[in-house]
C-alpha positions as CSV (number, residue, x, y, z in Angstrom):
1,M,-36.9,-23.6,-3.4
2,S,-33.1,-24.1,-3.5
3,D,-30.2,-22.4,-1.9
4,S,-26.6,-22.3,-3.0
5,T,-23.6,-20.2,-1.9
6,R,-23.2,-17.2,-4.2
7,A,-25.9,-18.5,-6.5
8,I,-27.1,-15.0,-7.4
9,A,-23.6,-13.7,-8.0
10,L,-23.1,-12.4,-11.6
11,A,-19.5,-13.6,-11.8
12,Y,-18.5,-16.7,-13.7
13,S,-17.6,-19.9,-11.8
14,E,-15.4,-22.5,-13.2
15,S,-16.5,-26.1,-13.3
16,E,-15.6,-28.7,-10.7
17,R,-13.0,-30.1,-13.2
18,A,-10.9,-27.0,-12.7
19,V,-10.6,-27.7,-9.0
20,R,-8.6,-30.9,-9.0
21,P,-5.5,-29.6,-10.9
22,R,-5.4,-26.7,-8.5
23,L,-5.6,-29.0,-5.5
24,E,-2.9,-31.2,-6.9
25,D,-0.7,-28.1,-7.3
26,V,-1.3,-27.1,-3.6
27,F,-0.5,-30.7,-2.4
28,N,2.6,-30.8,-4.6
29,R,3.9,-27.4,-3.2
30,A,3.1,-28.0,0.4
31,E,6.1,-29.1,2.4
32,R,4.2,-29.8,5.6
33,R,0.6,-30.2,6.7
34,L,-2.4,-29.0,4.7
35,F,-5.7,-27.9,6.2
36,V,-8.7,-28.1,3.9
37,S,-12.1,-26.7,4.7
38,S,-15.2,-27.7,2.9
39,F,-19.0,-27.9,3.3
40,S,-19.8,-31.2,4.9
41,S,-22.4,-31.8,2.3
42,S,-19.8,-31.7,-0.5
43,I,-19.1,-35.4,-0.8
44,H,-17.5,-35.0,-4.2
45,R,-15.0,-32.5,-2.8
46,L,-14.2,-34.8,0.1
47,Q,-13.6,-37.6,-2.3
48,Q,-11.2,-35.4,-4.2
49,I,-9.3,-34.6,-1.1
50,I,-9.2,-38.3,-0.1
51,D,-8.0,-39.4,-3.6
52,I,-5.3,-36.7,-3.8
53,S,-4.1,-37.3,-0.3
54,Q,-3.6,-41.0,-1.1
55,E,-1.8,-40.1,-4.3
56,F,0.6,-37.8,-2.4
57,G,1.1,-40.2,0.5
58,R,-0.7,-38.0,3.0
59,K,-3.0,-38.9,5.8
60,V,-6.5,-37.4,6.4
61,A,-8.1,-36.4,9.6
62,I,-11.8,-35.6,9.5
63,I,-12.6,-32.8,12.0
64,G,-16.0,-31.5,12.9
65,R,-19.2,-33.1,14.0
66,S,-21.1,-32.6,10.7
67,M,-18.1,-33.6,8.6
68,I,-17.6,-36.8,10.6
69,S,-21.3,-37.7,10.5
70,V,-21.7,-37.0,6.8
71,T,-18.4,-38.9,6.0
72,E,-19.5,-42.0,8.0
73,I,-23.0,-42.0,6.3
74,A,-21.6,-41.5,2.8
75,H,-19.0,-44.2,3.4
76,N,-21.5,-46.7,4.8
77,L,-23.8,-46.0,1.7
78,G,-20.9,-46.6,-0.7
79,L,-20.9,-43.0,-1.8
80,L,-17.4,-42.3,-0.5
81,S,-14.4,-44.5,-0.9
82,I,-11.8,-44.3,1.8
83,P,-8.7,-46.5,1.5
84,D,-7.7,-48.5,4.6
85,G,-5.0,-46.7,6.6
86,L,-5.6,-43.2,5.1
87,L,-7.6,-41.8,8.0
88,I,-6.0,-40.7,11.3
89,R,-7.6,-39.5,14.5
90,P,-8.0,-35.7,14.8
91,Q,-5.9,-35.6,17.9
92,D,-3.0,-37.3,16.1
93,A,-3.3,-34.7,13.3
94,M,-3.3,-31.9,15.8
95,S,-0.3,-33.2,17.7
96,G,1.7,-33.7,14.5
97,A,2.0,-37.5,15.0
98,R,2.9,-39.4,11.8
99,Q,1.4,-42.8,11.2
């Protein structure tokens, strides 16, 4: 048995390749902070956000117990590449501190 969000919906869903250009557009248009929400199990989406954040000179704060746990595990297993200096503490992100 398998489960997926909206798996039984009859509507067409675009491929994952269609997501990146749209994310880049949002990053390009955003003048200030961005908040991105994702399933913690979506390592590929998290990698996209990390990669695009680095390209646009933005920092990333991982917030949420499951998101932090999955991120640490994926990084330790070599499934997630996080450049040095990209991550900031959640409290720094919430306070607006720039690093």
